[in-house]
C-alpha positions as CSV (number, residue, x, y, z in Angstrom):
1,M,-143.3,-190.8,99.6
2,L,-144.0,-188.9,96.5
3,L,-147.5,-189.0,94.7
4,K,-148.3,-187.5,91.1
5,V,-150.8,-184.5,90.6
6,K,-151.8,-182.6,88.2
7,C,-151.0,-178.8,87.9
8,A,-154.6,-176.6,88.3
9,F,-152.8,-174.4,85.4
10,C,-151.4,-175.4,83.4
11,G,-152.7,-179.4,83.3
12,K,-149.1,-181.4,83.9
13,E,-148.2,-184.3,86.3
14,F,-145.7,-183.4,88.3
15,F,-144.6,-185.5,92.0
16,R,-145.1,-184.0,95.7
17,P,-144.6,-185.3,98.8
18,S,-147.8,-187.3,101.1
19,G,-147.6,-184.5,103.0
20,R,-147.4,-181.5,101.1
21,V,-151.2,-183.6,98.6
22,N,-152.3,-184.3,102.4
23,E,-152.1,-181.2,103.0
24,A,-153.1,-179.2,100.1
25,R,-156.6,-181.0,99.6
26,K,-157.5,-180.9,103.5
27,F,-157.0,-177.0,103.6
28,K,-157.9,-177.2,99.1
29,W,-155.6,-175.3,98.6
30,K,-154.5,-175.5,94.6
31,Q,-151.6,-177.7,94.0
32,F,-149.0,-175.6,90.8
33,C,-146.0,-177.1,89.6
34,S,-144.4,-173.9,89.4
35,S,-144.1,-170.9,90.7
36,D,-145.1,-169.4,87.3
37,C,-147.7,-170.8,87.1
38,L,-149.1,-169.8,90.6
39,I,-148.1,-166.1,89.8
40,K,-150.4,-166.6,86.5
41,S,-152.7,-167.9,88.1
42,K,-153.9,-164.7,90.0
43,M,-153.2,-162.6,86.9
44,T,-157.3,-162.5,86.4
45,G,-156.7,-159.6,84.1
46,K,-156.0,-159.3,80.3
47,I,-153.0,-159.0,78.4
48,L,-153.4,-156.0,75.5
49,S,-151.5,-154.0,73.4
50,C,-150.9,-150.7,73.4
51,A,-153.4,-148.6,71.6
52,N,-150.1,-145.8,69.7
53,L,-149.2,-147.0,66.7
54,E,-145.9,-145.6,67.7
55,C,-145.8,-148.4,70.3
56,N,-147.8,-151.2,69.9
57,K,-146.5,-152.5,73.5
58,K,-147.4,-155.7,75.2
59,F,-148.9,-155.1,78.3
60,Y,-150.6,-156.9,81.2
61,R,-153.8,-155.0,83.6
62,E,-156.0,-156.2,85.6
63,H,-160.1,-156.6,84.7
64,K,-160.6,-153.6,87.1
65,K,-159.0,-151.5,86.2
66,I,-159.9,-151.0,82.3
67,K,-161.8,-148.6,81.9
68,K,-164.5,-149.7,79.4
69,V,-163.4,-147.8,75.9
70,N,-162.4,-149.3,73.1
71,K,-158.5,-148.2,73.4
72,S,-155.6,-148.7,76.3
73,F,-152.1,-147.5,76.6
74,C,-149.2,-148.8,78.4
75,S,-148.6,-145.4,79.5
76,S,-149.4,-142.2,80.5
77,S,-146.8,-140.4,77.5
78,C,-148.6,-142.9,75.1
79,A,-151.7,-141.4,75.8
80,A,-151.0,-138.5,75.5
81,I,-149.5,-138.9,72.5
82,F,-152.4,-140.5,71.0
83,N,-154.8,-137.9,72.1
84,N,-152.7,-135.4,70.5
85,K,-152.6,-136.7,67.1
86,K,-156.6,-137.0,67.2
87,R,-156.3,-133.5,69.1
88,T,-154.3,-131.9,65.9
89,A,-155.5,-134.7,63.5
90,H,-158.0,-132.3,61.2
91,I,-155.8,-128.9,62.3
92,P,-153.1,-128.6,58.8
93,L,-149.7,-129.2,59.4
94,N,-147.7,-125.7,59.3
95,V,-145.0,-125.2,56.9
96,C,-142.4,-123.3,56.2
97,K,-142.9,-119.9,54.2
98,N,-140.5,-120.0,52.2
99,P,-142.0,-120.8,48.9
100,I,-139.1,-123.1,47.4
101,C,-139.8,-125.6,50.8
102,N,-142.1,-127.3,52.2
103,K,-140.7,-128.5,55.7
104,V,-142.9,-129.1,58.5
105,I,-142.8,-127.0,61.8
106,P,-143.5,-126.0,65.0
107,R,-147.1,-124.4,65.1
108,N,-145.2,-121.2,66.6
109,R,-142.3,-120.2,64.1
110,K,-143.1,-119.4,60.6
111,Y,-139.7,-120.5,59.2
112,C,-137.3,-123.5,59.2
113,S,-134.1,-121.3,59.7
114,L,-133.0,-118.0,59.2
115,S,-131.5,-118.4,55.8
116,H,-134.8,-119.4,54.8
117,R,-135.9,-115.9,56.5
118,I,-133.9,-113.2,55.3
119,N,-133.8,-115.1,51.9
120,L,-137.4,-113.4,51.8
121,R,-135.9,-110.4,52.9
122,K,-137.6,-106.8,51.0
123,I,-134.2,-105.9,51.7
124,P,-131.4,-107.2,49.3
125,I,-128.8,-109.1,52.0
126,E,-126.1,-107.3,51.0
127,I,-127.8,-103.9,52.8
128,Y,-128.5,-105.5,55.1
129,K,-124.6,-106.3,56.5
130,E,-124.0,-102.8,55.2
131,K,-127.4,-102.0,58.0
132,I,-125.1,-104.0,61.1
133,I,-121.6,-103.1,60.3
134,A,-122.7,-99.8,60.7
135,R,-124.7,-100.0,63.6
136,I,-121.6,-102.1,65.1
137,L,-119.3,-98.9,64.1
138,A,-122.3,-96.8,66.0
139,F,-122.1,-98.8,69.1
140,H,-118.0,-98.2,69.2
141,K,-118.1,-94.6,68.9
142,M,-120.4,-94.1,71.2
143,K,-119.3,-96.3,73.5
144,G,-115.4,-96.4,72.4
145,R,-115.0,-100.7,72.9
146,I,-116.1,-103.3,70.9
147,P,-120.4,-104.1,71.5
148,V,-120.9,-108.0,72.5
149,K,-123.1,-110.3,71.6
150,R,-125.4,-109.7,74.8
151,E,-125.9,-105.6,73.9
152,M,-127.2,-106.6,70.2
153,S,-129.9,-108.2,70.3
154,G,-132.6,-108.6,67.6
155,M,-129.3,-108.7,65.1
156,Y,-127.0,-111.0,66.7
157,G,-128.6,-113.6,65.0
158,T,-128.6,-112.8,62.1
159,A,-125.3,-110.9,61.6
160,R,-124.3,-114.8,62.1
161,E,-126.0,-116.4,59.6
162,L,-124.9,-113.4,57.4
163,F,-121.3,-113.3,58.2
164,G,-121.0,-117.3,59.6
165,S,-120.2,-115.8,62.8
166,W,-119.6,-112.8,65.2
167,N,-116.4,-112.3,65.5
168,K,-116.6,-112.7,61.5
169,A,-119.2,-109.7,61.3
170,I,-117.0,-107.1,64.1
171,S,-113.7,-108.5,61.8
172,T,-114.9,-107.5,59.1
173,A,-116.5,-103.6,59.9
174,G,-112.9,-103.6,60.2
175,L,-112.8,-103.9,63.9
176,H,-110.9,-106.2,66.6
177,P,-113.0,-108.6,67.9
178,N,-113.0,-108.8,71.3
179,P,-111.0,-112.1,72.5
180,V,-112.6,-115.5,74.9
181,L,-114.0,-114.5,78.1
182,F,-110.3,-114.5,80.5
183,A,-107.9,-115.2,77.6
184,E,-105.8,-111.9,77.6
185,K,-105.5,-109.1,79.9
186,H,-106.8,-106.1,78.9
187,A,-105.4,-102.0,80.6
188,A,-108.7,-100.4,81.9
189,N,-108.3,-96.5,81.0
190,D,-106.6,-95.5,84.3
191,G,-103.7,-98.1,84.1
192,H,-105.9,-100.8,86.1
193,I,-104.5,-104.9,84.8
194,C,-108.4,-105.9,83.6
195,D,-108.5,-109.9,84.3
196,S,-111.6,-110.0,81.1
197,F,-112.8,-107.4,79.2
198,S,-116.0,-107.6,81.7
199,E,-113.5,-106.2,84.3
200,K,-112.3,-103.4,81.9
201,I,-116.0,-102.4,81.6
202,I,-116.3,-102.1,85.2
203,D,-112.7,-100.8,85.4
204,D,-113.7,-97.6,83.3
205,W,-117.2,-97.0,84.6
206,L,-115.9,-96.5,88.6
207,Y,-112.9,-93.7,86.8
208,F,-115.6,-92.1,84.9
209,N,-117.5,-91.6,87.8
210,N,-114.8,-91.0,90.1
211,I,-115.0,-94.1,92.4
212,K,-112.2,-94.7,93.9
213,H,-110.7,-98.1,93.5
214,Q,-108.1,-100.6,94.0
215,R,-107.9,-104.1,91.8
216,N,-106.5,-107.3,93.7
217,I,-106.6,-106.8,96.7
218,P,-106.3,-110.7,99.4
219,Y,-108.9,-111.3,101.8
220,P,-107.8,-111.4,105.2
221,N,-105.1,-114.4,105.8
222,S,-106.4,-116.2,102.5
223,P,-104.2,-116.4,99.3
224,Y,-107.7,-115.1,97.6
225,T,-108.1,-111.8,95.9
226,V,-110.9,-109.4,94.6
227,D,-111.6,-107.5,92.0
228,F,-112.2,-104.9,93.5
229,L,-112.2,-102.8,97.0
230,I,-114.1,-99.7,96.7
231,K,-114.0,-97.7,100.6
232,G,-113.0,-101.0,102.6
233,E,-116.2,-103.1,99.8
234,F,-115.4,-106.0,98.4
235,V,-116.8,-106.2,94.3
236,E,-116.4,-109.6,92.5
237,F,-117.3,-110.0,89.3
238,L,-119.1,-113.0,88.8
239,G,-118.0,-114.0,84.9
240,L,-118.1,-117.6,84.8
241,S,-121.0,-118.8,87.9
242,G,-122.8,-121.5,87.4
243,D,-120.6,-122.4,84.1
244,L,-116.8,-124.1,86.0
245,K,-117.7,-126.6,89.4
246,E,-113.9,-124.9,90.7
247,Y,-115.4,-121.2,90.1
248,D,-118.0,-122.1,91.8
249,K,-116.3,-123.4,94.7
250,N,-113.9,-121.0,94.5
251,V,-116.6,-118.2,94.8
252,K,-118.1,-119.6,98.6
253,M,-114.5,-119.8,99.4
254,K,-114.7,-115.9,98.9
255,E,-117.7,-116.0,100.3
256,K,-117.7,-117.6,103.2
257,L,-114.3,-115.6,103.9
258,A,-116.8,-112.2,104.0
259,E,-118.3,-113.9,106.7
260,K,-115.9,-114.9,108.5
261,H,-114.6,-111.0,108.9
262,K,-117.8,-109.7,108.5
263,L,-116.9,-108.5,105.3
264,K,-119.4,-106.6,103.0
265,L,-119.4,-108.7,99.9
266,I,-121.4,-107.1,96.7
267,K,-121.0,-109.4,93.2
268,I,-122.0,-108.4,89.9
269,F,-123.1,-110.6,87.3
270,P,-122.9,-110.5,83.4
271,K,-126.1,-109.6,83.2
272,D,-125.6,-106.5,84.9
273,L,-123.6,-105.3,82.0
274,F,-125.6,-106.3,79.4
275,P,-127.2,-105.4,77.7
276,I,-127.6,-102.8,79.8
277,N,-125.6,-101.9,82.5
278,R,-126.6,-101.5,85.9
279,L,-123.7,-100.9,88.1
280,S,-125.2,-97.5,89.3
281,Q,-128.2,-99.4,90.7
282,I,-125.4,-101.9,92.3
283,I,-122.5,-100.0,93.1
284,K,-124.0,-97.3,96.2
285,I,-121.5,-96.3,96.9
């Protein structure tokens, strides 16, 4: 038998079995027409709008969680955005120092771009180009090779801006740019063929310091080879460490082989060559 009852939340009339109705009356339970009305009846809080005007999202919050303030936020990030704006509202905006530009930039910068900074230099651009070329040529004369960008700190970004790219700056100086990493082989001063320009630097350093070494010697019972063998010690140059998954996988295999056969493995990274050569601190044989 069905009895007609009224929803305790929305007031809508609906039918329920008489047994369920009598049970609810006996225990003084409220009766609801749907699960939505049951859930909404337990929501004793309020529907609020986020005080961050960029968000303005509607959200529900219980009375006990509503702070005794005029503004409420849907998340901590919205609260941080609002409070940061309020905190810095009285601070003037930081704009590019170039008179022809009024672009708003972060407070830790003076110019919106490198070109706007260069345009305000007291030294003319053509003279500044000549200074960059002179520094490249001086490095080439002293080291006998082309500088890489890590070795031109403070000038690399300016060279790119003035010449269009670092390789164009090298070409303008009348030199042949370094190839892409591992794109071609390099012959070291002792005749060894190296897989990269960085390996040539290592090989030439060993040759200059009269340290006998061998190239591409295989690991025991393995198809893998080591870059350098120096008096029984294995030396690897890890030029792509952290850049390629397959490369890192091969490095781990070499480390396991060295551990298995109790070989001393010396690892050299690009940061050990540029901008300062630290080979004398790493290779102590």
